[in-house]
N, C-alpha and C positions, 0 to 999 in steps of 0.2 A: 570225272566218275560224273552220272548225271544227276544232276540238281531235282530229280523228280521222283526220287526213292520214295517208295509207299510208306505211311506212318498214321500213324494214331497218337492222339493225347489222351491218357487214362485221368480224369478229374473225380472232383465230387462236392458237392455241397459244402461240405468240414472235415475236417481232420477226423478219423476214426471212423469213417464209411466203408474202409474196405479197400482203398486203392490198391496198396501194397501188395493185397491178396490177389487181387485181379490183374494189376499190370505184371506181377511175377508170374501167375500161371498161367496169362496170354503168353507172355514173352516162350515159356516153356511150352507152352501146348504148339505154338509155332514152330517151335525148333522141332519138337516132333513129329511134323509134319517134312522136316527136312529143309524148313527156309534156313537161311542164314540172318539171324535177328541183331538189331541193333540197339543196346539197351542203355533209355537214358532217364534222368533224375531231374526234376526242375528243382531249382534253390540249391542250397549249398549241403544237404544232408549227406554225408558219406557211408550210412549204416546201410541205406535202401539199394544204394549201388552193388552190394557184395552179393545180395540175394540175386540182384539182377544178373551178375556173373556167371552164378550158380545154373541158373534156369538156361543160360543162353551159352555161355563157353568163353562169351567175349567180356573185354573191359567195362564195367557200368560207368558212364561217362554223366554229369553234371551238365546242366545248362542254366545258366544263372545271370539273368538280365542287368541284375543291381553290381556284380562283381565285376563282370567281365564288359560289360556293356552292352545295350542293343545289337550293336551293329555286329557282333562276334556270335552271337546265337546260332544264327544261320551257319556260318562257318565251320562253328565248333561240332554242329549237328551232323554236317557233312563230312566231317574230317572222320568220326567216330562211325558214319553207316556206310563208309566206304566198302565196297564188296559185299553190301548187305542185301537180302532182298526184301527185308521190310524192317522196319524201326518203331518200337513202341517206347514212348514218353509218360513216365510217372509223374503227375501232378504234385504240389504243394499244397497243404492248406484245404481252404475252400479253392472253388475256381478261379474266384475274383480278390482274393486276399491276396496283397502284395506287399511292399518294403513300407513300413509304418511311416505313413505321412506324404508318402511319395504317391499315391494315385494307383495306379494297375502296375506301376513298374515292379518287374520281376514275377509279378503273378502268374499261375498256369493261363490264365486267358491270354497276357501281356506275351508268353513264350507260345502258344497255340497259333496267335495272330502272326508272329513274326516268322512262324515255320509256314504257315498257312496249311497248316493241318487240322485235320476234325477231330472234335472232343466226343468222347464216350463218358457218361456222366454215371459215373456209379453211385447210387442210391440205397440206404441204409433204411430198409422198409418194414424193417422191426415191430412199429409204433404208429404205422399209419395204414390206411386202404385208400379212398377216393381222395385224399389230399395229397397226393403224391403228383398229381397231373398239376395242381398248383406249383407245386413248388419246380417242376419240373420244366413247367410254361415258363415262370421266372427266370430260372437260368439260363433257358431257351433264348429269350426275349431281350435280356437285358442287354447285351451288345449286340446289336446286328453283325458286327464284323467276325465274330467267334459263331463259329458254326457246329452247334451240337448235333451229332448225326446220329444220336443212339444211347440208349440208357441200359443200363445192366442193374438190374435190382438185387441187393445184396441182403441177407439173413430173411429170406423167406419162409414164412412157417409152415405153411400148409398149401395143398391144391388147391383148397376153397380162396387163399389168402392171396395166391398168384393170381387167381381168376377177378379176384375186384382190383387188383394192380392192374391187371391188363384193361380189364374194362374203362377205366378212369382215364388212363393214358392212351386210348383212343381218339381222346378229345385232344390232347394235347399234342397232335400231330409228330409225335418222337416216337420212332419206331423201337420197343423195346427187343435189345440183341442179346440178353442172357438174364436168366433167372439163378440165383445160388441161393440154398437152404444154408441154415446155419449150420456150422461145421466145425467143432472145437479142435480138430487136428490140423486146419492149417493155422490155428493161431501160432504168434511166435512170442517168447518172453519178452519182458521191457523191464528196466530200473531208471536209474536216475536222469540219463539224458536219452533215453529211447528205446529201440529196440536192441535186443544182444545181437554185436557183430556176429557176422558168420564164422570169423576164424575162431570164435569162441566156442560154437556150437558143434562144429565140424559134421558128424552124422546126423544128429538131428535137425541141423540147416537142409541138408539134402533131403531127408522124410518131407520138412513143410515145404519144402520147394514141391515136392513132387504130391505131395496133397493138394497143393494149389492150385497145381497143371489139371490134376485129375479133376477138380472141382470144377476150373472152366470148361475143362474137356465135356465133362456130363452135363454143365448147364448153358454153355454159350454156345451163338450161333458164329462157327469161328467162320465160317465161307462170307458169313454176311460182313462179320469186323475184317476179313482181310479184304474184302471188294472195295469198304468205305475208305479202308488206307491207302489202296489203289487207284482212288479217284481223287486223292489229294492235289496232284499236278506239283509243277515247278516248285520249290521252294522262294519266296518272294524275292526281288530288289537284286537276282543273278548272282545271287552269293557264289562264293569258289570256296573250296574247303580248306579250312585255315593248316596251316603247317608249321612244326615248330624248327624247322630250318632257320640257323641263325645266316642274316644277313653279313655277318662280319667272319664269319667260321666256319670251315668246310672239316668236317667229323675224317679224321683219318681213316684209310683201310683198315680190316681186320687184321692183317698183317703185319700194322703197323702202331699198334695198341701196345706191344711190350716194350722194352727198356731197348734205345739203340746206345749208342757210342756219346750221342747228343743230348741223352737222358730221356726222360719216358716223355712220349707223345701223347698220351691221355691222361690226364689226372683221374686218380680213383676216388668217388664221391661215395661213400658211405652211406645208405638210407634204413632209418631203423624200420623195422617192420615187424611182425608176429602178432601175438593177441594184445600184447599193450599196446601198438603203435599204429592202427589200423586207418586211420584218417589222413588221404593221402587223395589228390588227383593227380589221375593218370598222364594229365599233361606236363606236370611237371616233371617228371624221368625222363618224359620225349625232348623237353627243352634241354635238360642237364644234358642228354645223350646227342642232341642236336649241334650244343655249344663244343663240344668237343670232351666230354666227360664220360670215364667210363663208371657206370652205375650199379654197385655192388649192392645189394640188401643183407641187412644181418637181424637177428633175434635177438633183443635184449634181455631176454627172457632165459635165452639159453646159451649163446655166445658169450665165451669169456675174451673173447680179444675181438677188436675191429677188423674189418676185413684188410688182406694183405696192402700194405702199401696205402692205405688211406690218405688222402691229403686234405678232404673236408668232410664235412658230415650234414647230415640233413634229419633232423628227427621232427617228425610231423605230429599231429593229435593221437587222442585214442584215450585210453582208462587207465593212466598210471596209478590211480589211486585204485583201482582195484587189485592190482597187483604191485601194488607198494612193496609189501613183504619180499617177495621174490627180486624184485629190479633190487632193492636194498641188497638182500643177499649175495649178489651176482659181483660181489668187491673188485675182482679181475678187472672186468668191464667199466664198471665206476671210475676205477683209477686210468684206465686208459683213453677214458672221454676225458676227462680232467685234464691229461695229459698231453691230449690232442689239441685242447683248446688254449693250454698253459702256453705252447709252442706258438699260438696266433695263427692256427688252422682256421680257416672260415669253417664257420657253424653255423647253420640256421633251424631255428627251435621254433615252434609255433604251439602253444597250449600245452599239449601233454608233455612237447618237447621242453618247453619252457619249467613245468614242474620236474621235469628228470634231472634238468641242469642245475633245479635250485641245493642248498644245503641238506633240506631236509624236507621230506614230503610227510605230515603226520607225524611227527616224530621219528619217523626212519631216515637213515642217513641215504642221501642219492649223491649225485655226480659232485658237488661241491664246487661247481664252476662259477655257479653266480651267490654272492651273499646276500643268501634270501631264503625266506621260509614258506612252504606253501602247507596248506590245509584245507580239508571238505568244510562246507558249511553246508547250509540248508537252503540259501539263496542261489536260484538258479540267474544267472547273467546270462541274456539273451539278445542277439540282434546285430541290424547291418553296421558298419562304422565306417566314416570318411576319414582317411589318415594321411599324413605327409609324414616323410622322414625326418626327424629333428637334425641330425646331421648325417654324416659321411658313414656306411657300413658295409662291409661284404655283400650286402643286396644290392645298396640304394645310394645314390647320391642324394644330400640335404636338398631338400625341397619335393624330391620325387613322390607324387599323389598315386594313392592307392585305396583302393575299397576292399575292407576285410569283413569277418564275420564271428563275432564272439559268441563261445556256447560252452558254458561251464560251473560248475557248483563248488569251485575252490576260490580260495583267494590267496596271492603272493605279496608278502611282505617283507622290504617294501615293494609297491607296485611300479616302480622304475628307479633304473639306476642315477648313477652320475651323467650317464650319457644314456638317455632316454632313448626307444627303438621308434615311437611314431607320437606325432603330437595326433590327438581325437577332437575331432570336432563334436562328434554327438554321441548317447545323448546329450553329454556337458563336454565343455572345452577340459583337457587335460592332457598329460604326458604319459606314456606307458610304455612298459619294455626294458630290453636292457642291450645297450651296445657296448663292449669291451674287449680289446684287441679285434679279431675276428669273429666274435660271436655278436650273433643277432637274434635275441630272443624276446617273445613276446607274444599274449591270447590271443592275438588276432590273426586268423585263417584267412591266406591270402590266395586267389588264381593266379598265379605268374604267367597264364596266356594273355593278361590284363596289360602287361607288361613285361614283355619277353627278355628285356636288358636285364631284367633282375637275375634270370639263371644265368646268362651270358657272362656278369660281371663277377657271379658266385664262381664260376668254373675256372674264370682269367686269374680270379685270386688264389683258386687252388694251385693252378700253375706258378705263379710267384711266391708264395708264404712260405 
């Protein structure tokens, strides 16, 4: 594909300025014009991409220069944008906020530079007038490599307020590409880890996205925004699209996926989904499939059995604490998971998956695969982590280095098994997680595109376990 896909990065001076409203609304508005829109999110966030998917009809994808490394940002972007007319990238936090103590690494500005994409700054103008010019000027001039191509003013109170803001911004030399009035209908509910995921809101989420689109259509100059995106040029560095294809395995043809006299050609990998387990990167499933697996999704809230023939299990992140009673009540599935793990099948569990494998969560019985107990706390654990595999497991050989992200308000006791999953360097040295037989369970969310051998190793273990 062409490396010059039109693109915009939607950023803001700080969190809470309206990035998600503008980015999601802009995606939906472009899609309503008949454009194929590629949605992206800077950072490790799993929830916003769900709203992006609703707006565009395409999988929302993350661009994280910490988890995957700066060198993969362009290729992953181009992979997601294949076949699209335009791409919209929602930023994270403030424009220049990156990984703690790492300078610009993984900031929205860093990703914008890696993509060679113009930035549209969303400014909450609710408590200012002329000062907006100083704010925008500062952000536009801070890093000469970051091109702030325009500003969208959010939460504007009145026509007079808009007039004052526009007058001030004429002096800053940054064009106003949109003005949005205050609108309660675009608000999305939040709880202890951020927005409520799309999978839990169903019709309400659809209505919220429609309201965001209507607000952007009414208040933004879509023509000017599209023209800015089309002026982006080629992605720097001559990037080619990332591919999940395994260098050591060629997936069988569809007619080879069933059993033959020689045995099953494609091991079935069950992947937990549904409202309780919504945190997953699209590339993980693509990597598993490329490594030769037949990926089958199931819902632990509703399904009483694992997918037929399951040879491995992947349980990502989500909100098991919200659904602890329902998960606990599904005793047949809990037993099936325990039996699969006891048989030595590969099981990869991250954060919510870790909690689900514990003996109990907030006093309610879970799968009992791990001799550990989990409970909710008031304390938020949040941040990027540098990790190294302590020993061999179904995911990695000892010494494999990966970067991860931790984001939860729970604690597991003990925090590590006799064979820990990871040695973590920051914010303090420690061991974390559990490896026992085929199980690899940890609080760390990792992006397998940074180490594709993880998926290949997991699938090969599914073949032989």
